[in-house]
C-alpha positions as CSV (number, residue, x, y, z in Angstrom):
1,M,-29.5,-7.1,57.0
2,P,-30.8,-9.5,59.7
3,A,-28.1,-11.7,61.8
4,G,-27.1,-14.4,59.9
5,H,-28.1,-13.1,56.6
6,V,-24.5,-13.2,54.9
7,Y,-24.4,-13.6,51.6
8,R,-21.2,-16.0,49.7
9,S,-20.9,-16.1,46.0
10,I,-21.7,-19.5,44.9
11,L,-19.3,-21.3,43.0
12,P,-20.0,-23.1,39.8
13,G,-19.3,-26.8,38.7
14,P,-17.1,-28.2,36.3
15,D,-19.6,-27.5,33.3
16,G,-19.5,-23.8,34.7
17,R,-23.3,-24.1,36.0
18,Y,-24.1,-23.1,39.5
19,P,-25.6,-25.4,42.0
20,Y,-29.3,-23.4,42.8
21,S,-32.0,-25.1,44.8
22,A,-35.4,-25.8,44.7
23,E,-35.5,-22.7,46.8
24,D,-33.6,-20.5,44.6
25,H,-36.1,-21.8,41.7
26,A,-39.1,-20.8,43.5
27,V,-37.8,-17.6,44.7
28,W,-36.8,-16.3,41.3
29,G,-40.1,-17.6,39.9
30,E,-42.0,-15.2,42.3
31,L,-39.6,-12.3,42.0
32,F,-40.1,-12.7,38.5
33,D,-43.6,-13.1,38.0
34,R,-44.4,-10.4,40.4
35,Q,-41.9,-8.0,38.3
36,M,-43.0,-9.0,34.8
37,N,-47.1,-8.5,36.1
38,T,-46.1,-4.6,36.3
39,L,-43.5,-4.0,33.9
40,P,-45.2,-3.6,30.6
41,D,-46.1,0.1,31.4
42,V,-43.1,1.1,33.2
43,M,-40.1,-0.7,31.9
44,A,-38.8,0.6,27.7
45,P,-39.9,-1.7,24.9
46,A,-36.3,-2.6,24.5
47,Y,-35.7,-3.8,27.7
48,L,-39.5,-6.2,27.5
49,E,-37.9,-7.5,24.2
50,G,-34.8,-8.4,26.0
51,V,-36.1,-10.6,28.6
52,K,-37.6,-12.8,25.7
53,K,-34.7,-12.5,23.5
54,L,-32.6,-14.0,26.3
55,G,-35.4,-16.7,27.3
56,L,-35.8,-15.6,31.0
57,N,-39.1,-17.3,32.6
58,D,-40.4,-17.7,36.0
59,K,-39.3,-22.0,35.9
60,C,-36.0,-22.0,36.9
61,T,-32.9,-19.6,38.1
62,P,-31.1,-19.0,35.0
63,Q,-27.3,-19.9,34.4
64,V,-25.0,-17.3,33.6
65,I,-23.1,-19.3,31.1
66,D,-26.7,-19.4,29.1
67,I,-27.1,-15.9,29.2
68,D,-23.6,-15.1,28.2
69,A,-23.7,-17.2,25.2
70,R,-27.2,-15.4,24.2
71,L,-25.8,-12.4,24.7
72,K,-22.7,-12.9,22.4
73,A,-24.7,-14.5,19.7
74,L,-26.9,-11.1,19.7
75,T,-24.7,-8.3,20.4
76,G,-21.3,-9.5,21.1
77,A,-22.1,-8.5,24.7
78,G,-21.5,-10.9,27.8
79,A,-21.5,-12.0,31.5
80,E,-19.4,-13.2,33.5
81,G,-20.1,-14.5,37.5
82,V,-18.4,-12.4,40.1
83,P,-18.5,-12.2,43.8
84,A,-20.9,-9.9,45.0
85,I,-18.9,-6.8,45.4
86,I,-15.7,-6.7,43.2
87,P,-13.1,-4.0,43.0
88,P,-14.1,-0.7,40.9
89,S,-10.8,-1.7,38.4
90,R,-12.1,-5.3,37.8
91,F,-15.8,-3.9,37.6
92,Y,-14.8,-1.6,34.6
93,A,-12.6,-3.8,33.5
94,L,-15.4,-6.2,32.7
95,L,-17.7,-3.5,31.2
96,S,-15.0,-2.5,28.8
97,Q,-14.7,-6.1,27.4
98,R,-18.8,-5.8,26.4
99,K,-19.5,-7.7,29.8
100,F,-21.4,-7.5,32.7
101,P,-20.6,-8.7,36.2
102,V,-23.2,-11.0,37.8
103,A,-23.7,-11.6,41.5
104,T,-24.3,-15.3,41.5
105,F,-26.1,-15.3,44.7
106,L,-29.8,-15.3,44.7
107,R,-31.4,-12.6,47.6
108,R,-33.4,-15.0,50.4
109,R,-37.5,-14.9,50.9
110,S,-36.9,-12.6,53.8
111,E,-35.6,-10.3,51.4
112,M,-37.5,-10.3,48.4
113,D,-38.6,-6.5,48.5
114,Y,-35.2,-5.1,49.1
115,I,-31.6,-6.4,49.4
116,E,-28.6,-3.8,50.0
117,E,-26.3,-6.0,48.0
118,P,-26.8,-6.7,44.4
119,D,-27.9,-10.0,43.5
120,L,-28.6,-12.9,40.8
121,F,-32.1,-11.2,40.4
122,H,-30.7,-7.6,39.8
123,E,-28.0,-8.6,37.7
124,V,-29.8,-10.6,35.4
125,F,-33.6,-9.6,35.4
126,G,-32.2,-6.0,35.8
127,H,-29.1,-5.6,33.6
128,C,-29.0,-8.1,31.1
129,P,-32.3,-7.7,29.1
130,L,-30.6,-4.4,27.8
131,L,-27.4,-5.7,26.5
132,T,-29.5,-7.2,23.7
133,D,-29.6,-3.7,22.1
134,N,-26.5,-3.1,20.3
135,N,-26.8,0.5,20.9
136,Y,-26.9,0.1,24.7
137,A,-24.3,-2.9,25.1
138,D,-22.0,0.1,22.9
139,F,-22.3,2.8,26.0
140,I,-21.7,-0.1,28.4
141,E,-18.2,-1.1,26.8
142,R,-17.6,2.5,25.9
143,F,-18.3,3.6,29.8
144,G,-16.0,1.0,31.1
145,K,-13.5,2.1,28.5
146,K,-13.6,5.7,29.5
147,A,-13.7,5.1,32.8
148,I,-10.5,3.2,32.8
149,S,-8.6,6.0,30.5
150,L,-9.7,8.8,33.1
151,G,-8.7,6.7,36.0
152,K,-9.3,6.7,39.8
153,G,-9.5,10.4,40.4
154,Y,-12.8,10.7,38.1
155,S,-14.3,7.5,39.1
156,W,-16.6,8.6,41.7
157,H,-18.2,11.1,39.3
158,M,-18.4,8.7,36.2
159,F,-20.2,6.0,38.9
160,R,-22.7,9.3,39.2
161,L,-23.1,8.6,35.6
162,F,-23.4,4.9,35.8
163,W,-26.0,5.3,38.5
164,F,-28.7,7.8,36.6
165,T,-28.5,5.7,33.5
166,I,-27.4,1.8,33.7
167,E,-28.9,1.9,37.2
168,F,-31.8,4.4,37.3
169,G,-32.3,6.0,33.9
170,M,-35.7,6.5,32.0
171,I,-36.2,7.0,28.3
172,N,-38.6,9.2,26.3
173,T,-41.0,6.5,23.9
174,P,-43.9,7.2,22.0
175,D,-45.8,6.1,24.7
176,G,-44.5,8.4,27.2
177,L,-41.7,8.2,29.6
178,R,-40.9,4.6,30.6
179,G,-37.7,3.2,32.5
180,F,-34.7,1.3,31.5
181,G,-32.4,1.2,34.5
182,A,-31.9,-2.1,36.5
183,G,-32.9,-0.6,39.3
184,I,-36.6,0.2,38.1
185,A,-36.9,-3.0,36.4
186,S,-35.7,-5.3,39.5
187,S,-37.5,-3.6,42.5
188,P,-41.3,-3.0,42.8
189,A,-41.4,0.0,45.1
190,E,-39.0,1.7,42.7
191,A,-40.9,0.7,39.2
192,A,-44.3,1.9,41.0
193,H,-42.2,5.2,42.4
194,A,-40.4,6.1,38.8
195,M,-43.7,6.0,37.3
196,S,-45.8,8.3,39.6
197,D,-45.6,12.3,39.9
198,A,-43.4,12.5,43.0
199,P,-39.9,12.1,41.3
200,V,-38.1,15.5,39.4
201,I,-37.6,14.5,36.0
202,R,-34.2,16.2,34.2
203,E,-33.5,16.5,30.7
204,F,-30.4,14.3,30.3
205,D,-27.4,16.4,30.6
206,L,-24.0,15.4,31.7
207,L,-23.0,18.3,33.8
208,E,-26.1,18.3,36.1
209,I,-25.4,14.2,36.4
210,F,-21.9,14.9,37.8
211,R,-23.4,17.5,40.0
212,T,-26.2,15.4,41.3
213,P,-26.0,13.5,44.5
214,Y,-27.4,10.1,45.6
215,R,-28.5,7.9,48.5
216,I,-28.8,4.4,47.6
217,D,-31.5,3.2,50.4
218,I,-34.3,5.3,49.2
219,V,-36.6,5.1,46.0
220,Q,-34.7,8.1,43.7
221,P,-35.8,11.6,44.1
222,I,-34.4,12.5,40.6
223,Y,-34.3,10.6,37.0
224,F,-32.7,11.6,34.0
225,A,-34.8,10.8,30.6
226,I,-32.7,10.5,27.4
227,D,-34.5,10.2,24.4
228,S,-32.6,7.0,22.7
229,F,-29.9,4.5,23.7
230,A,-27.6,6.0,20.8
231,Q,-28.1,9.3,22.5
232,L,-26.5,7.7,25.4
233,S,-23.6,6.0,23.6
234,A,-23.0,9.1,22.0
235,C,-22.7,11.5,25.0
236,L,-19.0,9.6,25.7
237,D,-17.7,11.3,23.0
238,A,-17.7,14.3,25.0
239,D,-14.4,15.6,26.8
240,I,-15.8,13.8,29.8
241,A,-12.5,14.7,32.0
242,A,-13.5,18.8,31.3
243,I,-16.8,18.2,32.1
244,I,-16.1,16.4,35.1
245,D,-13.4,19.0,36.5
246,E,-16.4,21.5,35.7
247,A,-18.8,19.6,38.1
248,K,-15.9,19.2,40.8
249,A,-15.3,23.3,40.5
250,L,-18.7,24.4,40.7
251,G,-19.6,21.5,43.4
252,D,-22.4,19.7,44.1
253,L,-26.0,20.7,43.6
254,P,-28.8,20.5,46.8
255,P,-29.8,16.9,47.8
256,L,-33.5,16.4,47.1
257,F,-33.0,13.8,50.0
258,E,-32.6,14.1,53.8
259,V,-28.8,13.5,54.4
260,K,-27.7,11.3,56.9
261,K,-26.0,12.7,59.9
262,A,-22.6,11.4,60.6
263,V,-23.1,8.7,63.9
């Protein structure tokens, strides 16, 4: 991150609204228009419908309080403003309450294409639209509860499941393979890459997911495809602890990316 670009969580006013500037609104609008011009043939129909249901547009930066109210009315889900980085325990606790944690700062214009920390655009535009789907919201809630019940020893492998579904999941549709992960929705490079012939596409398999390493600073070399959001929620009926234990015993699969050398 360039010198001086230290992002801090914005505090809401007494009315629960965040003081976004005219520049924030302009940046949000540009990000929104850029993605919506390309996503109709990239993202799952439920995601695109969710953008409409939440009333997201290019006119102004959305307020967490409004997103939370709309989600509660639609699926009983919600959103809660948080600092950019929160402890895993807090993260899983919010998911278990059917809420998604939302970082409240918005990236600067100089980082329109990539920002290391999740910002408001990634959280609201990327994650929140699918919370308008009941089966997907069920998965979020059950995922949080399962992660809490399993405890710290299983946390890292559970986040692999989060990574390959909530962040970078793909879904089979009547029109072909489409994305549903927030990292695909909010990144022009990832969206183009996901729909190209470059990545490896695997059928959704918990054991393979728990054994698959990833890097956060590259377009993803592998995606896992589900058939429905109901399937996604139902996967948590499996004996997750036993599958993770098996994954640990077998070890990680060879990475499909260059491993960073220790400095």
